[in-house]
C-alpha positions as CSV (number, residue, x, y, z in Angstrom):
1,M,100.1,142.8,151.3
2,D,98.5,145.4,148.9
3,L,95.7,143.4,147.4
4,S,94.5,146.0,144.9
5,L,95.6,146.5,141.4
6,N,98.0,149.1,142.7
7,S,100.2,146.4,144.2
8,P,104.0,146.5,143.2
9,M,103.7,142.7,142.5
10,I,101.5,143.5,139.5
11,D,104.1,146.0,138.2
12,Q,106.7,143.3,138.5
13,L,104.5,140.8,136.5
14,I,103.9,143.4,133.8
15,N,107.7,144.2,133.6
16,L,108.4,140.4,133.3
17,A,105.7,139.9,130.6
18,L,107.2,142.7,128.6
19,A,110.7,141.6,129.1
20,E,109.9,138.0,127.7
21,D,108.2,139.5,124.7
22,I,110.3,142.5,123.7
23,S,113.6,142.3,125.5
24,G,115.4,142.5,122.2
25,G,113.0,144.9,120.5
26,D,110.0,144.4,118.1
27,I,112.0,143.7,114.9
28,T,108.9,143.4,112.7
29,T,107.3,146.7,113.9
30,E,110.6,148.5,113.7
31,S,111.1,147.5,110.2
32,T,107.6,148.3,108.9
33,I,106.3,151.4,110.7
34,G,107.9,154.8,110.8
35,D,108.7,156.5,114.1
36,L,106.3,159.4,113.6
37,Q,103.3,157.4,112.4
38,Q,100.2,157.7,114.6
39,G,97.5,155.1,115.1
40,I,94.2,154.4,116.8
41,G,93.8,150.8,118.1
42,T,90.4,149.5,119.1
43,I,90.2,146.4,121.3
44,I,87.1,144.4,120.3
45,T,85.5,141.2,121.8
46,K,84.7,138.3,119.8
47,N,82.6,136.4,122.3
48,V,80.0,137.0,125.0
49,G,81.7,137.5,128.3
50,I,82.6,139.6,131.2
51,I,85.4,142.2,130.9
52,A,88.1,142.2,133.6
53,G,91.7,143.8,133.4
54,L,91.2,147.0,131.5
55,P,93.3,149.0,134.1
56,V,96.1,146.5,133.6
57,V,95.9,147.0,129.9
58,E,96.5,150.6,130.3
59,R,99.4,150.1,132.5
60,V,101.1,147.7,130.1
61,L,100.6,150.2,127.2
62,C,101.8,153.2,129.2
63,R,104.9,151.2,130.4
64,I,105.8,150.9,126.8
65,D,105.0,154.5,125.9
66,P,103.8,157.0,128.5
67,D,102.5,159.3,125.6
68,L,99.9,156.8,124.5
69,N,96.2,157.8,125.3
70,F,94.2,154.9,126.7
71,H,90.4,155.3,127.0
72,Q,88.0,152.6,128.4
73,L,84.8,152.3,126.5
74,V,83.4,149.9,129.1
75,S,84.2,149.2,132.8
76,D,85.5,146.1,134.3
77,G,82.5,143.9,135.2
78,T,80.6,144.7,132.1
79,M,78.9,141.9,130.2
80,V,79.6,142.3,126.5
81,E,78.4,140.9,123.2
82,P,80.6,139.9,120.3
83,M,82.1,142.7,118.3
84,T,81.9,145.2,121.2
85,P,84.6,147.8,121.4
86,V,85.9,147.8,125.0
87,A,88.9,150.3,124.8
88,K,90.7,152.6,122.4
89,V,94.4,153.6,122.5
90,T,95.9,156.4,120.4
91,G,99.3,157.6,119.8
92,C,102.5,156.2,118.2
93,A,101.5,153.2,116.0
94,K,104.8,151.4,116.8
95,S,104.1,151.5,120.5
96,I,100.6,150.3,120.1
97,L,101.6,147.3,118.1
98,T,104.6,146.4,120.4
99,G,102.3,146.3,123.4
100,E,99.3,144.6,121.8
101,R,99.9,141.0,122.6
102,T,101.0,141.5,126.0
103,A,98.2,143.7,126.8
104,L,95.7,141.4,125.2
105,N,97.1,138.4,127.2
106,F,96.3,140.0,130.5
107,L,92.8,141.2,129.3
108,Q,91.8,137.9,127.7
109,R,92.9,135.7,130.6
110,L,91.3,137.9,133.3
111,S,88.1,138.3,131.4
112,G,87.9,134.5,130.9
113,T,88.2,133.9,134.6
114,A,85.5,136.6,135.3
115,T,83.3,135.1,132.7
116,L,83.6,131.5,134.2
117,T,83.1,132.8,137.8
118,A,79.9,134.5,136.8
119,E,78.6,131.2,135.3
120,F,79.2,129.6,138.7
121,V,77.8,132.4,140.7
122,D,74.7,132.4,138.5
123,A,74.3,128.7,139.3
124,V,73.9,129.4,143.1
125,K,71.5,132.4,142.7
126,N,68.5,132.4,145.1
127,T,70.6,130.4,147.6
128,K,72.7,131.3,150.5
129,T,75.7,129.5,149.1
130,K,78.8,131.6,147.9
131,I,81.4,130.7,145.2
132,V,85.0,131.2,146.3
133,D,88.4,130.6,144.5
134,T,91.4,128.8,145.6
135,R,95.2,129.0,145.6
136,K,95.3,127.0,142.4
137,T,96.5,130.0,140.3
138,T,99.2,130.7,137.8
139,P,102.4,131.6,139.6
140,G,102.7,135.4,139.8
141,W,99.2,136.0,138.7
142,R,97.3,135.3,141.9
143,L,96.4,139.0,142.7
144,L,95.1,139.4,139.2
145,Q,93.2,136.2,138.9
146,K,91.5,136.7,142.4
147,Y,90.7,140.3,141.2
148,A,89.0,138.8,138.2
149,V,87.0,136.3,140.4
150,R,85.7,139.3,142.4
151,I,84.7,141.0,139.1
152,G,82.9,137.9,138.2
153,G,80.9,138.0,141.4
154,G,82.9,135.4,143.4
155,K,84.6,135.6,146.8
156,N,88.3,135.2,147.6
157,H,89.6,132.4,149.7
158,R,93.1,132.6,151.1
159,F,95.6,134.7,149.2
160,G,98.5,132.6,150.6
161,L,99.6,130.4,153.4
162,Y,99.9,133.5,155.6
163,D,96.3,134.7,155.9
164,G,94.3,131.6,157.0
165,I,94.6,128.2,158.7
166,L,93.5,125.3,156.4
167,I,94.5,121.9,157.9
168,K,94.6,119.5,154.9
169,D,95.0,115.7,154.9
170,N,98.8,115.8,155.1
171,H,98.8,118.1,158.0
172,I,96.5,115.6,159.7
173,V,98.8,112.7,159.0
174,A,102.0,114.7,160.2
175,A,100.3,115.8,163.4
176,G,98.8,112.4,164.3
177,G,95.2,113.0,163.8
178,I,92.4,115.6,163.5
179,R,92.3,116.4,167.2
180,Q,96.0,116.9,167.4
181,A,96.2,119.0,164.3
182,V,93.5,121.4,165.6
183,E,94.9,121.6,169.0
184,M,98.3,122.6,167.7
185,A,96.9,125.0,165.3
186,R,94.8,126.6,168.0
187,S,97.8,126.9,170.4
188,G,100.1,128.5,167.8
189,A,97.9,130.7,165.7
190,P,96.6,134.2,166.5
191,H,93.5,134.3,168.6
192,T,91.7,136.0,165.7
193,A,92.5,133.3,163.3
194,K,89.7,130.8,162.3
195,I,90.6,127.2,161.9
196,E,89.5,125.2,158.8
197,I,90.0,121.6,158.5
198,E,89.7,119.2,155.6
199,V,87.4,116.2,156.1
200,E,86.5,113.3,153.7
201,T,84.1,111.1,155.7
202,I,81.3,111.4,158.2
203,D,83.5,109.9,160.8
204,Q,86.0,112.7,160.2
205,V,83.1,115.2,160.3
206,E,82.2,114.0,163.8
207,E,85.8,114.2,165.0
208,A,86.3,117.6,163.7
209,L,83.0,118.9,165.3
210,K,84.4,117.6,168.7
211,T,87.4,120.0,168.2
212,K,85.1,122.9,167.6
213,A,86.9,123.9,164.4
214,D,85.4,126.9,162.7
215,I,85.1,125.7,159.2
216,L,84.8,122.2,157.7
217,L,86.1,121.6,154.2
218,L,84.0,118.8,152.8
219,D,86.5,117.4,150.4
220,N,85.6,115.2,147.4
221,M,82.3,114.0,148.9
222,S,79.5,112.7,146.8
223,N,76.3,114.7,147.1
224,E,74.8,112.1,149.4
225,T,77.7,112.1,151.6
226,M,77.9,115.9,151.7
227,Q,74.2,116.1,152.6
228,A,74.8,113.8,155.5
229,A,77.7,115.9,156.6
230,V,75.8,119.2,156.6
231,K,73.0,117.5,158.5
232,K,75.6,116.3,161.1
233,V,77.2,119.8,161.3
234,N,73.7,121.3,161.9
235,G,75.1,124.8,161.9
236,N,77.8,124.3,164.4
237,A,80.5,125.2,161.9
238,I,80.8,126.8,158.5
239,T,80.8,124.3,155.6
240,E,82.7,124.5,152.4
241,A,82.4,122.1,149.6
242,S,85.5,121.4,147.5
243,G,87.1,118.9,145.2
244,G,85.5,117.5,142.0
245,I,83.3,120.6,141.6
246,T,81.9,121.1,138.2
247,L,79.3,123.5,136.9
248,D,76.7,120.9,136.5
249,R,77.0,119.9,140.2
250,I,76.7,123.4,141.6
251,P,72.8,123.7,141.8
252,A,72.5,120.4,143.6
253,I,75.4,121.1,146.0
254,S,74.0,124.7,146.8
255,K,70.6,123.1,147.7
256,I,72.3,120.9,150.2
257,G,73.0,124.0,152.2
258,V,76.8,124.4,152.3
259,N,78.0,127.9,153.1
260,F,80.8,128.1,150.5
261,I,81.7,126.1,147.3
262,S,85.5,126.4,146.4
263,V,86.2,126.0,142.8
264,G,89.8,125.6,141.5
265,A,88.7,125.8,137.9
266,L,87.9,129.5,138.2
267,T,91.7,130.2,138.0
268,H,93.3,127.2,136.5
269,S,90.9,126.2,133.7
270,A,89.1,129.2,132.6
271,M,89.3,129.7,128.8
272,P,90.5,133.2,127.7
273,L,87.9,135.5,126.2
274,D,88.7,136.0,122.5
275,M,89.5,139.5,121.5
276,S,91.6,141.6,119.0
277,L,93.1,144.9,118.6
278,D,92.3,146.6,115.2
279,L,94.6,149.3,114.1
280,K,93.7,152.3,112.0
281,M,96.4,154.8,110.9
282,N,95.9,158.5,111.8
283,H,97.4,160.3,108.9
284,A,98.5,163.3,111.0
285,T,102.0,162.3,111.9
286,K,103.6,163.4,115.1
287,T,106.0,166.2,114.8
């Protein structure tokens, strides 16, 4: 799968977003603005945050009207202050206004994810712990949301069920136990695949270590239990903290010495970064 912003899956998402918003046309814009009127739209931030998604904005607007001219004033990954102009679009005023909401929806949500990710990443600075995302993404948005996590300085976990083995509690139940689950995964998986298994207690940590699993996901553990688990692992497996992870817990968890902290909130709870598009008319009409 193409994991870049050039993926056809992103084009499909853009098409779907535009179809749900303007499938029957933009009756307000059509009735108030002339076909030849030209405009200059400036996208402005209203809060402090990190910008992510400007290339997607350009694709949205140019999907509506290939003659629009889009110009980034900052790059993705830029930390901005309130009232910062981040992009300009010039051309047919009708086209600009028709695409405004859909374009901003992408930009605001992705910038919100990047901004929240940066807060978590900042909380583990000066430690060896890395912040990673999860599969708890909005359906259809996974590539974009994981892109925004990277822009915010985080790392990507699995993109799907196809690119990593993560044995969770229900897999363990179905397989008959930790040992059985790991043995079956090891026998059926490619030899290059690492095996990660979810553990919730110290007893499960000990059992997982006996299987020589590559990664132990320490699920919903208190800080005290997690510290005991990391001590028990003693570097014999990669450790990942997950479940119930909040920003205020991050410094303490990172000091415990886990390798990774996976945070579902990065993609399912990030607040969109507030922005607007301000339109000015260009009195030179297109001929």
